[in-house]
N, C-alpha and C positions, 0 to 999 in steps of 0.2 A: 716617677712615672709621668709621661707626657699628658697634658690636659686634653689635647685635641687628637684623639686616636682616629685614624682613618678606618672607617667601616665600609665594607663592600655592600652594595645594594643587591637585593635579591634578584632584581631584573637583569643584573649584569651576568648572572650565571647562564650557561647554555641550557636551553630547555629542549626537550625532545619534540621534534616536529611531527604533527599528526596530519594525515591526509584528510582534508575536509570534504572533498567530493568523491569519496570512495563509493563505487557502486556495489550494492549488495548482490549476492549471488543467487537470489531467489528467482524462480522461474517467472513469476508475475512482474518482478522488478526489471527483468531483462527484456521482456516483450509486453509492455503494458497495453499497447494499442490492440494487439490480438486478443488479449483477455478482456478488454472493454467490449469488443464485438461479441465474444463468447458470452459474457455476462448479459448483454442486451438480448442475445438469442435465447438464453435461459428465461429471461423475463418475458419475452414474447411467447415462448412455448408455454410457460406457466399461465399466462393470460388466456391463451387459446384453450388449454386443458380446463381451466376454470370456467370458461364461457360455454364450451361445447361438449366436453367429455366428463364432466364432474357429476355423473349420476350416482356413482358409488363413493363410499368413504375413502377407498384406496386411491382413486383418481384425484379426489379433492386433496388428499394428503400429499401426493406427488406434485400436484400443481402448486401447493403452498411451499413445499421444499424447493421447487424450481424457482419460485419467485424470491424466496429469501436468499438462496445461493446466488442467483443472478444479480440481485441487488448488491449483496456484499462483495462479490467479485468485481462488479463494475466500480463501486466506490473505492475499493482498495487499489485497483489498477489505475483509477483516475488520480489518486495521490502519488502513484509511482511515475507518472508522466513527467519528464523533465520540464521545468518551467523556464521559458526563455524570456529575457527582458527586452 
């Protein structure tokens, strides 16, 4: 038996190539700037309802839902905006 056996390195094998910059097919990921403006509109509407129309518990609840939904939508769409160097 030969003492110096040639062994192949693991990096020499072909590895499957993955797409690094694949865009997801979500609606917010495809149009993030539109959803940032929609989220900010929800936040502004929630603040308006909270300040002027929140005499009943139902309007207060709707205002809080608009604030939470608008904030979450804006933050998620902000992460989806492509970062340029």
